[in-house]
Each structure stands twice: as structure tokens, then as C-alpha cells.
N, C-alpha and C positions, 0 to 999 in steps of 0.2 A: 316395301317396308316389311319388316319381319316381326313386329310386335304382335304377340298373341293375346295380350290382355292389357287392360287399363292399369293393372297393378305393375306390370313391367314398365310401362311408360312413367308411372309415378315414381318407381324406384330409380329410373334413369334421371328424372328431374331432380331428385334428391341428391344423388351421387355426383351429378355434373353441375348442379346449381344453375341450370339453364332453363329457359321458359319452355312450355309445352311445344310450341311451334318449332323451336330450334332443335329440340330432340327429334322431332319427326323429320325435319329437313336433313339432319345428319344421318339418320337411318336410311332415308331415301337415297342420299348421295352414296352411301356405302353399298347399298344393294344395286343401284343402277349404274354405278361407275361414272356418273356425271360429275362435272365440277359444280361447286356451289353456285356460281353464276349461271351455269346451264340449267340447274334445277329451279332457281328463282325465275329465270326467263321463261321456262316452260309453264310455271304456275301463273306468271304474269299474262301469258298468252291465253290461258283459260279464263282469267278474269276479264280480259279484253273481249274475248269471244262471248262471254255472258253479257257484257255491256252492249256489244254489237247486236246480239239477238234481241235484247230489250229495246234498243233504239230502232231496230228495223221491223218492229211489229207492224203488220198490215191489217188495219181494222176491217178492210173490205174482203180479206181473204177468208174463204171457207174450205174446210177439209173436203175431200172427194165424196165423203158420205153425207155431207151437209149437216152433220151433227154438231160440229164445232166451228167456232169463228165469231168474232165480234163481241164476245162477252167481256173481254178485257177492257174494251173501250167503254162499255156500259158502266163498269166500275170506275174508270177514269173520270167519266162525266159526273158520277155521283160524288166522287171526291172533290172535284172542281166546284160542284154546287153545294158543298158542305152538307151533304145529305146522308153521310155515313154515321150510323150509330156508334161505330168503333173509332171514329175520328180519322184524321188525315193520315197519320203514320200507318196504322193498321190497314186503312183503306188502300193506301199505296202499295203495301205489301200484298194485299189481296189482288190488286190490279196486276202487279208484275208476275205473280204466281200464275194467274190465269193466262196472261199474255204469253208467257213462256210455254205453258202447256199447249196452248192453241197453236203456237208456232211449230212445236214438235208434231202435232197432228196434221199440220198443213205442209209438212215436209221441208220446213225451213231449218237452217243450221242452228243447233243448240248445243249445250254442253251436258252430257249425261252426268248427273250429279246426285247419287252415283249411277242412276239409270236414266234412260230417256223418259220413262213414265213419271219419274220424280224430278224432272229437270227444272221445275219452277221453284222448288222450295228454297234452296240455298241462294240462288240469285235474288229472289224476292226479298229475303231477309237482309243479305249483305249489301246489295245495291241500294236498297232504300235507306238503310242505316248510313251508308257512305254518303249518299246525296244529301240527306237531311242533317248530317253532322260534320260535313266537310272533312271526311277522313281521307288521309293520303293513301295512294295506291299501295305503298309498301306495307302499310298496316293491314290492308285487305288481303294482300298476298300471304302475310303471316297467318291471318285468320283462316285462309283456305288450307294452309298446311295443318292447322288444328283440325279442320273438318276432315281432311284426308286421313289423319291419324285415327280419328274416331271411326271412320268408314272402314279402315283397314282392320281394326279389331273386330268390328261387327262381321265383316266378310270372312274373317278367319274362324270366329267362334260360331257363326250362324250362316246367314246368307243375305244377299242384297237383291236377289231376283224374285219377282212375283211368281214365277213358275216353280220355284222351289220352296218359298216361304210365305206366299201370299203378299198382299199389299203392305202388310206390316214390315216386310223386308225391303220394300222400295220407299214408300212414303215415310214409314217409321224410321228407317235408317237415315234418310235425308233430313228428317226433322231433328233427329239426334245430332247429326253433323252440324246443322245450322245452329242449333241451340248452343253447342259447345263453342262454335266459331264466334257467335255474337257475345257470349260471355267473355271471351278473350278480348274482344273490342271494348268491352266495358271494364277491362283490367281485372277480370277474375283470374284466380290462380288455377293450377292444375286440378286441385280437388273440386273447385267450383265448376270447372269445365266438364269433368266426367260425370258429376252428379246432374248437371243440366241435361247432358246427353241421356242419362239414365231416366230422368223424369219424363223427358220427351218420348223415349221409346216405350216406357211403361204405359203411357196414355194411349198408345196405338197398338198395343199387343192384341192379336187376334183379328186385325183388319184383313179382310179377304180380298182376293184379286178376282173380280168378276166382270171383265170388260164386255160390254154389249157388242155383239157381232164380232168379237175377237179383235176389236180395234182399241188402240190406246187413246180413247177419247171420252167415253162415258162409262164410269164416273171418274175416270183417271184425272182429267184436267182439273176438276173442282177439288179433288182430294189434295192437290198441291196446295190449295188455300189452307185447308185444315192443318196440313203438315207445317206450313210456314207460321201460322198463328200459334200453333201448339209449341213450336220452337221458341217463340218469344215469351209465352207465358211460363214455359219451363225455365228459360234463362232468368226471368225475373224472380221466380221462386228460388232458384239456386243462388242468385246474387243477394237475395234477402236473407240467406242463411239456411234455407231448407235443404235437407239432404235426403236422398232416397234411403228408406229403411232396408231395402234389398240392395246389396252392393252392386255397383254398375256392371261388373263382369257377369254376375249372376242374372241380372236383368236380360243381358244378351243371351245367356244360356236358356233362359225361360222362353225367349222368342224362338230359339231353335227348336225347343221341345214342342211349342205350340205349332210351329210351321210343319214339323214332321207329323203331328197328329191331325193336321188339317186335311180334309178330304181333297182328292185331286180335283173335284168339281169346283173348288174354290181357289184353285191355284192357276189362274190364267188360261184355263181351258174353255171358258164361256159355257160351262155346263151347270152352273149354279148361280145363286144370288140374283143380282139385277139382270144378268144376261138371260135368265129363263123366265122373267116376268112376261105376261102377255104382250106388253109393249116391246120389251126387249126382243122377244122372238119375232114380232112383226117387223121390227127394224132389220133384224138379221135376214129375214125372208126377202124383204124389199131390196136389200143390198145384194143379196145373192142373185136375184132375178135381174 
């Protein structure tokens, strides 16, 4: 897809009188030379892969470092026991976000959305919403095209990798993508979609990438939770009529500037932040030995 800004997408929506997802799909077809059916089938496979990863979570499995595993099941039990302060819906979103992140750390098959480190955000939001509202797969596929369009603009104007922009580029981007996608599922228009994305990204600006021992485990897995919940609160704000005072494209530009200003120690090098706390260094030493 070749959209370089949300403004371009909105202009296309206005001139074509087509929904956000359809505009993104058509651009994808034009660039990839796939047929419409091929493009839809490809996105369907990603949706099914997300569902399979969620269904195949293994509560007994631990990562090789022993830092990650089993926490998704703890949240699942808390939801089952009605012990969640946030309620069943948010609780299930938290559960799925952690389970997906843990599955990634345990080397199971996941969908990078947009990265492996942020793989839990979009599935947690969309799969939970789909299950609890009996949404048809075709609608979810359309929402995934919305997410893809948001991710494309962010990738073009800034970055989606922690090594270049910090965790704001991974969890922040995923949160923006999920926010826009779930707004679409709630029948929000293009303006609502891009402002939900902007509100989500704004809330995570400056988030650093400081993985303990260089592994995509601590704090990465739990950050998927905050990305998913942030997406939902941002979507609700946008659906209520709240708009970002800073235009969505400018929010992405701000993320780029912040990422470029961020020291290398906070961009996936494990040379700063949580990675160099006394405990973080002890963990790294233990794993090295």
C-alpha cells in the first residue's frame, strides 16, 4: 500500500465514496497485483492464524529463560471467577494479549501485528470483540484492512520497530491499529477511525524498548496488555466524539521525532531502562552463564 498519510486516505474515501477498509484493499490490490479474492483470502488466513494461536495457547509452556509462561492462564482464571476489577470484556482482552505474547516468547506460531513483540494487541482486541458480539469473519477481515492501512501510514511516516523508534513504535503502532479497527467494527467513519488511532498513539509516545537480557519477554509481554486496553479506551473516546487536537498525521510525525531523539540505550539494545536494573542485570548474567 502506498498511502503516505491519513489525509490521503481520507481524500480517497471522499472522492470514491467507499469505506476506509475498501480504500485500503483497493490500494493493496493495485500494488501487489493480486486479485480481490486473493487479497481477501490472504487477510482471512492472518485472521485464522491469530485465532489458532489463541486457541493453541499452552498454559504449561515456559520460555527457555523461564521468565515467561502461564500468566495468561492466571488472568483467564480471574475472569472465570469474576475477580477482575475491569470486568469480563477487558479481562478477556488482557488474557488474550498476554497469552499471545507468551506464545511468541515460547516460539509458537503467531502473527506479527505489526511486529512479533506487539503480536498480542490486535488479536486481543478483535478476537474478544468478535467472540463476545458474534461478529462474522468477513467484518473482522475488513477491520484488519483498516488496521493495515493505519500501520502502513505509521511505517511510512515513522517506524514500527523498537530498534529504530522504541516500544512506542511497536506497542504504540499496534494500539493505534487496533483502536482504528475496533472503531470500524462499531460503525465509526473514517474520521473517527484516524482519530482513535491518533489518541491511542499519543498515549504511548515516548515508550522505550528496554528488554531484559535482550529477550522479547520482560516487559514486552505485559506491554501488550496496556496496548490493547489503551486501544479500547481510545476507541471509546473517538466514538463519543472526542478528536485529537493534534492532527493524526502530525501525531505520527511527533512519534518519529521522539524516536529519533531517543538514546540508543532505550531502543532494543538492553543498555538502559529495566534491562539495567540490578535484577535485570542478574537475570542477564544468569542466562548468559
